[in-house]
N, C-alpha and C positions, 0 to 999 in steps of 0.2 A: 424441326429444321434448326432450332437454336438451342438444343440440349447440349450441355457440356460433355466433353469426353477428355480423357488424359492425353497429353501430348508427349512430353519428355521431361525428365528431372522433376516429376511431380507437378508440372504445369498443366493447366487445362485450357481448352479452347472450345469453339463451337463450329459447326459446318459453315455458318454464315461468315464467321471471321476467316476461316480457311479459304473460302472462295474469294472473299474480298482481298485477301493476301495475295493469291495467285494472280488475279486480274490486275492488281496494282503494280506488281512486278512487271507484268507484260506492258502495262501502260508506260512506265518510266523507261524501259528498254527501248520501246518504239519511239518515245520522245527523243532520246539520245540520238537515235538513228534518223530523226526527222521524218518519220513515216506517219502520214496523216491518219492511218487507222488507229493510232494511239488514242485518239479522242473517243472512238467507239468503246474501247476498253475502259477509258476513264469514266464514261457515262455509266457503264455496267458496274464498275467497282464502287463508284460513288453511291449508286442506288442501294447496293448491299450494305455499304458501310453506314448509311443513314440509320439502318435498323440496329447495327452493332452499337453505334454511339448512343442511340436512344436508350437501349438497355443499360448502358453505363452512365446515364445521366450527363453525358457530354453534349448538351443541347447546342452549344455553339458549333461544335464539330458536326452535329447532325444537320443543322441548318446550312452549314457550309457545304455539305454534299449537294444540296439543292442548287446553291450558287455554282458549284463546280459543274453540275450538269448543264446549266445555262451557258456558262463560259465555255464549256467543252463544245457545245454546238457552234458557238461563235468561232472558237479556235479552229474547229474542223473546217468551217467555211473558209477561213483565212488560209489554212495550210493546203486545202484542196485546190485553191485557185492556181490554175496553171500546171498542177502536178499530175492531173489525170488525162491531159491532152498533149498531142505533139506540140513542141515549142513553136513550130511554124504557125499554128493557129491561135497562139496566145497573144493577145494584144498587150501593149505596154502597161495599160491600166490594170490588166489582169495577171501581170507577171507574178511568178511564184515568190512567196515571202522568203527573204534571206535573213541570216543572222546578223544583227547589228548591236551596237552598244548604246546605252542611254547617254544623252548629253548631260552636262553638269546640272542644268536646270531641271531636267527630267529626274535625275537622281534625287535631288532635293525634294521635289514634289512627291516622288514615290515614297520617301521616308516620312514625309508629312502625312501622306494618305494613310500609311501604316499606323502612325501615332493617333490620328483622328479616329481611324477605324477601331483601334484598341479601346479608346475611351467609350465609343458608342456601343460596341459589342459587350464590353465589360459591364457598363451600366445596365444594359438590357438583361444580361444574364444574372446579375446580382439582384436586380429588383423584380424580375418577371419569372425566374425559374428557381428550382431548388438545387441547382448545381453547387458543389462545395469548392469549385475551382474557377470562379467567374473571371478572375484577372488573368490567370494562365490561359484559360480557354479563349478569352477575348483577344489576348495578344496574339496567340497562335492562329486564331481564326482570321484576324485582320492580315497577318503576314501571309497566310495561305492564299487569301483572295488576291493579294498583290502578286505573289509568285505565279499564280495561275494566269493572271492578266498578262504579265510580262512574258510568260511562256507562250501564250497565244500570239503575241506580237513578235516572237522569236528574238527577244532581247536577252543577251547572254547573261545579264545580271540576275535573271530568274534563278539560276543555279546557286548563286550566292545566298539569295533569300531562302531557297529550299534547304541549304545546308544549315543555316541558323535555325529555321523552323523545325527541321527534322531532328536535330540534336535535342532541342527542348521537348519535342513530342515524345521522344524515347522516355524521358523522365516522367512525363505526364501519364503515359500509358502504363508504365510500371506502377505508378501510384494507383491507377484504376484497375490493376490486375488484368490488363489486356496484353498479356505477355507476348503472344504471337505478333500482335500489331506493333508492340515495342520493338521486337526483333526486326519486323518489316521496316520500320523507320530508321533503325540502325543501318540496315542495308541501303535504304534511300540516301543516307548521308554519303556513303561510298559511291553510289550511282550518281548523285548530284555532282560530286567532285569529278567523276569521270565525264559527266555531261559537260561541265565547264571546260575540261581539257579538250574534248572532241569538238565542241562548238567553236573553241578558240581558233582552231585551224582554218575555219571558213568564215570567221567573223569579219564583217565589213564595217568600217567606221561610219 
């Protein structure tokens, strides 16, 4: 299932990486459309990518997939609320989640959480694993957790976090010879910019 095969321009990939690639694209497309089924595809793609990153010794990203699965279950519950039933039977407390912006204080604490997460993840990866990129992996792992949490709460700033994270992930995956995944994250940069634009049209203060 994880044997390499040629892709294009001399690049190689694996079936696991290919399936993860497709499921991840579907996930982000559905997120942009605010369709709650995105979380199902997020769970599936995260499960497959855990194996891909294990082989690449990207242990922060591997562990991140487990966190993604847990957050995806939570996000699915939040997005599902009120979306699968007629509006007439949805109570005020169960109203569907809407797109909003972070307050200034929330922006500060979000950045602080990213920084603290970076130190914790980088320390763990450097001291407890054999990865050769503990600081890059730690920084991007912490940023990805933040992006996923903000996405679950439909905070529009999640797309800004993903743009930063995805740009840096392209370089990391090229370094790790995960070329298809590097291409995927380059596509993610474009999709995150599109997500910001689409969500801005319905964003509430």
